Structure formats: structure tokens, C-alpha cells
C-alpha positions in Angstrom: 125.0 96.8 120.4 121.9 99.0 121.1 123.7 101.4 123.4 126.3 102.3 120.8 123.6 102.6 118.1 121.7 105.0 120.4 124.8 107.1 120.7 125.3 107.2 117.0 121.6 108.1 116.8 122.2 111.1 119.1 124.8 112.5 116.7 122.4 112.0 113.8 119.6 113.6 115.8 121.6 116.9 116.1 122.1 116.8 112.3 118.4 116.5 111.6 117.7 119.5 113.9 120.4 121.5 112.3 118.9 120.8 108.8 115.6 122.3 110.0 113.8 119.0 110.6 112.0 119.4 114.0 110.0 116.1 114.0 110.7 112.6 112.7 109.2 109.1 112.8 111.8 106.4 113.5 110.4 103.2 112.1 112.4 100.3 113.4 115.9 99.1 112.8 117.0 100.4 116.2 117.7 97.2 118.0 115.6 96.5 121.1 114.1 99.9 121.8 117.2 102.0 121.2 114.8 104.5 119.5 112.8 104.8 122.7 116.0 105.6 124.7 117.1 108.3 122.2 113.6 109.9 122.1 113.5 110.0 125.9 117.0 111.5 126.1 115.9 114.2 123.6 112.7 114.8 125.5 114.5 115.3 128.9 117.0 117.7 127.4 120.1 115.4 127.6 120.5 115.4 123.8 119.6 118.0 121.1 117.4 116.5 118.4 114.0 116.6 116.7 110.8 115.4 118.3 110.9 111.6 117.8 107.9 109.4 117.3 109.2 105.8 117.5 108.0 102.3 116.7 110.3 100.0 118.6 111.1 96.8 116.7 109.1 96.4 113.5 106.6 93.6 113.4 107.8 91.2 110.7 107.3 87.9 109.0 109.9 85.2 109.7 113.5 86.2 109.3 113.1 90.0 109.3 115.1 91.5 106.5 118.1 89.3 106.9 118.7 87.6 103.5 120.2 84.1 103.7 119.5 83.7 107.4 119.9 80.1 108.6 117.3 78.6 110.8 119.7 77.9 113.7 120.6 81.6 113.8 117.0 83.0 113.6 117.5 84.7 117.0 119.6 87.3 115.2 116.5 88.5 113.4 114.6 88.6 116.6 117.2 91.0 118.1 116.2 93.5 115.4 112.6 92.7 114.6 109.5 91.4 116.5 108.8 88.3 114.4 105.0 87.7 114.3 103.6 84.2 114.3 99.8 84.3 113.9 97.0 86.8 114.7 97.1 86.3 118.5 100.8 86.8 118.6 100.5 89.9 116.4 98.2 91.5 118.9 100.6 90.6 121.7 103.4 92.2 119.8 101.5 95.5 119.6 100.9 95.4 123.3 104.5 94.7 124.0 105.8 97.6 121.9 103.4 100.1 123.3 104.1 99.0 126.8 107.9 99.4 126.3 107.5 102.9 124.9 106.5 102.9 121.2 104.4 105.9 119.9 103.3 103.9 116.8 103.6 100.5 115.2 105.7 99.6 112.2 104.9 96.5 110.3 106.5 94.7 107.3 103.7 93.7 105.0 106.4 92.1 102.9 109.9 91.8 104.4 112.0 92.4 101.3 114.6 91.2 100.4 113.1 88.1 101.9 110.0 86.5 100.4 107.7 86.6 103.4 104.4 88.4 103.9 102.3 89.0 107.0 98.9 87.5 106.6 95.8 89.6 106.2 94.6 88.2 109.5 97.8 89.1 111.3 97.7 92.7 110.0 94.0 93.1 110.9 94.8 91.9 114.4 97.7 94.5 114.6 95.4 97.3 113.4 92.6 96.4 115.8 95.0 96.2 118.8 96.7 99.5 117.7 93.3 101.3 117.5 92.4 100.0 121.0 95.7 101.4 122.3 95.4 104.7 120.4 98.5 104.3 118.2 98.8 104.4 114.4 100.2 101.7 112.1 102.9 102.4 109.4 103.4 99.6 106.9 106.6 98.8 104.9 105.2 97.6 101.6 107.1 97.6 98.4 105.0 95.8 95.8 101.3 96.0 94.8 100.2 92.8 96.6 101.8 93.9 99.9 100.3 97.4 99.6 96.8 96.2 98.7 96.7 93.9 101.7 97.8 96.6 104.1 95.1 98.9 102.9 92.5 96.1 103.3 93.8 95.6 106.9 93.3 99.3 107.7 96.8 100.7 108.2 97.4 104.5 108.4 100.3 104.8 106.0 102.2 102.9 103.3 106.0 103.4 103.4 107.9 103.2 100.1 105.2 102.0 97.6 107.7 101.3 94.9 105.3 99.1 92.7 101.7 100.1 92.9 98.7 99.8 90.6 96.2 102.6 90.0 93.4 100.5 91.5 95.4 100.2 94.8 96.1 104.0 94.8 92.3 104.5 94.4 91.6 102.3 97.3 94.2 104.2 99.4 92.4 107.5 98.5 89.1 105.9 99.5 90.3 104.6 102.8 92.4 107.7 103.7 95.7 105.8 103.7 98.7 108.1 103.4 101.6 107.3 101.0 105.2 108.1 102.2 107.3 107.9 99.0 110.9 107.3 99.9 112.6 108.3 96.7 116.2 109.5 96.1 116.8 112.7 94.0 119.0 112.7 91.0 121.9 114.4 92.7 121.9 112.1 95.7 121.9 109.0 93.4 124.8 110.4 91.4 126.8 111.1 94.6 126.0 107.6 96.0 127.1 105.7 92.8 130.2 107.8 92.4 131.3 106.5 95.8 130.6 102.9 94.9 133.2 100.7 93.3 133.1 101.0 89.5 131.9 97.4 89.0 128.9 98.0 91.3 127.7 101.2 89.5 124.6 100.7 87.4 124.5 102.0 83.9 123.3 105.5 83.3 120.2 104.1 81.6 119.2 102.5 85.0 119.4 105.8 86.7 117.1 107.4 84.2 114.7 104.6 84.4 114.6 104.8 88.2 113.9 108.6 88.0 111.2 108.0 85.3 109.5 105.3 87.4 109.6 107.4 90.5 108.0 110.3 88.7 105.3 108.1 87.2 104.3 106.6 90.6 104.2 109.9 92.4 102.2 111.6 89.5 99.7 108.8 89.5 99.3 109.0 93.3 98.8 112.8 93.1 96.3 112.4 90.2 94.1 110.0 92.2 94.3 112.4 95.2 96.3 110.2 97.6 97.7 112.2 100.6 101.5 112.4 100.4 103.6 112.7 103.6 107.3 113.3 103.3 109.7 110.6 104.4 113.2 109.8 103.4 114.3 106.3 104.5 117.8 107.9 104.4 119.9 105.6 106.6 122.9 105.2 104.4 126.1 107.1 105.0 126.8 109.8 102.5 129.2 112.8 102.2 126.3 115.0 103.5 125.2 115.3 107.2 122.4 112.9 107.8 119.8 115.6 108.2 120.7 117.3 105.0 120.7 114.0 103.1 117.3 113.1 104.5 115.9 116.5 103.4 116.8 115.8 99.8 113.7 113.5 99.5 111.9 116.8 99.0 114.0 117.6 96.0 113.1 114.1 94.7 109.5 115.1 94.8 110.4 118.2 92.9 112.2 116.0 90.3 108.9 114.1 89.9 107.0 117.3 89.1 105.4 117.9 92.5 104.8 121.7 93.0 106.8 123.4 95.8 103.7 124.3 97.9 102.5 120.7 97.8 106.0 119.5 98.8 105.9 121.9 101.8 102.5 120.6 102.8 103.7 117.0 102.6 106.6 117.9 105.0 104.4 119.9 107.4 100.6 119.7 107.5 100.2 116.2 106.0 103.1 114.8 108.1 101.6 116.3 111.3 98.2 114.9 110.5 99.8 111.4 110.0 101.3 111.8 113.5 97.9 112.7 114.9 99.1 116.3 115.7 97.6 118.4 112.9 96.8 121.3 115.2 100.1 121.2 117.1 102.8 120.5 114.4 103.1 121.9 110.9 101.2 125.1 111.8 102.1 128.5 113.3 99.2 129.5 115.6 98.3 129.8 119.3 98.4 126.4 121.0 100.8 124.8 118.6 104.3 123.7 119.3 106.8 126.6 118.8 108.6 124.9 115.9 109.7 127.4 113.3 112.5 127.5 110.7 113.6 130.3 108.4 115.4 129.8 105.1 117.1 132.1 102.6 114.9 132.4 99.6 111.3 131.5 98.9 110.5 127.8 99.1 107.0 128.4 97.7 108.6 128.9 94.3 112.0 127.3 94.7 112.1 124.2 97.0 115.9 124.3 97.0 115.7 127.3 99.3 115.4 124.7 102.0 119.1 124.0 101.5 119.8 127.4 103.1 118.4 127.0 106.6 119.3 130.1 108.7 117.1 129.7 111.8 115.7 126.7 113.6 113.5 126.8 116.7 112.0 123.8 118.4 109.5 124.2 121.2 110.6 127.8 121.7 114.3 127.0 121.9 116.6 128.3 119.2 119.2 125.8 117.9 120.3 127.6 114.7 120.6 131.3 114.2 121.1 132.4 117.8 122.0 136.0 118.3 
């Protein structure tokens, strides 16, 4: 249930902070506002964790992301997602989520592995209502059609973007839509498949193709000038603490040839701008949040220095490296 998931989330929140991640977006899959409860517990000092910017239940086509769901059990999906049925209902869903504590709206342009899509009219209604209420819209979109439609609708960010054409990337650049590429790095993929039963492991050629495709997509986005913000989508259990596992998305960007300074900008300045906090987060200056980490080494030249976090401060409180 949601209370137990929120408690599990509290343990993960501490792992994120220990890894040097002082702010996160939590985009759905938290039951009915379990993310809001955890954020509020962190904010009031009950639990140590990063600043959380949460969406509440994601706005989805029929069935959410439950493959093979039978119609008589559709309520199961509605415990996890806010299923949208038409433009008017889509606007109502935005009002509901914001009323119950969401900082932003998460939508599923396509709800893979199911075959559904939100309509353009539904997404336009969501964006219009979100703008009225002063919140941003993040869109799960995994194929080119889903991405193109979300950009036409006016969303703020595309999450994943696994299959995307150059023309769609150009439109994202034109409209100022941020791409959050949720790729796994080579070491994480190897670790994950080593733990899987041998019959479920893909061939080595698949791994190389995945890495090649990831590199190609990211390089094409960078060439066009699309703004990249760092995001991991790291929800699976690994041998690494959750925060450390999530941080490895930065190494995936390095695998794809993204320069270390650009990676750091994606995880700080660009991410803060996507949150609407570009002068409060991701900068060190008067008037900003006192969020500072220190690492051993120089991440400007070697991004893997981020594996050696020696000091973490959030809002002026030191969590790692106390003397």
C-alpha cells in the first residue's frame, strides 16, 4: 500500500542525499500521493532527503502501464494512475493533482507497454490548465509520434525520448522543450544482466546496439541544440544504493560522448531551470539555496569524480562530511 511505499521511499531519499543529489523530481508511480507525503515529511524535517518536486499520479490513457489488464480490474490502474477520458476530464485531473499537493504534472503521451496515446486535445487541455495554475508538464514519451504530439501540445519536458527523429528534435529546440534522456551506462547494464537468470540475458550484441543507439540519439539532440536535463528513471533494485545507481545516468551521458562540463550543467543549471528555480538551485550565489557538494577529484575533466562525494550540504545543513 501507499504508506509502506512512502516508508520505502524515505530510505531511498536518504540514499539520494548521501550520493550528493540534493533535488529530484518524482514523476508518478507513487500510489495515491505517496510522493506528496514523503516530500512533506522531508520538508518538515521528519526525514532526511533531497528537495522533492512531485507530480502525484501520472495522467494516463486507459489502463496505465499495466499490460494485459482486464476490463473488470481497471480500478487497479486507477489506484496508480489518473486515467484521463477527454479534454474536460484532463483539465479536471490537473486541478485535482495540484489541489492535493503536486508541484508539477506528469503525463503519459503514450503509455508503453500498452498501446494507448493521450489525444492532442487532451494534452493541450492539460498544458493550458497547468499554465493557469503555474505548474510545468513533464511528458513520458518513448517514440517519435508520442514526442511530436507532446511538443505540439506545449509540454515543458520530454522524458525518455528513446525513438526520435531529427525533425522532432528541431521542433523541441524551437519550442524550448527540454529532453531528459534516461539511459543506463555500460557498467550498470552489465551489472543488471549479470543478476538476471541466464535465459533472460540479452546477447552481447544487443548491449552494444543499445549503447550505440543511446549515443546516437544524445549526439543528435546536442547537435540540434536541444537543452538536456539529467534524469535517471532508476527505480529498479541493484547492488548499489539507489542514489548511487541514479547518479550513474551521468556516466551514461559520458559514454555517449557528452563533455563533462555539459553533463554537470545538465545536472545543475539546466535541471534547475526546468524546475523553475534557475536562480535558487544549481548555482552558488547570494539568495540561492545553500546546496553544495564536494567531490574528490575534478569533475570538469573526469565526471567519475562524482563517485567520490565527500561533502553534502542541503539548505545549509551538512549531511555528509560533518566535522
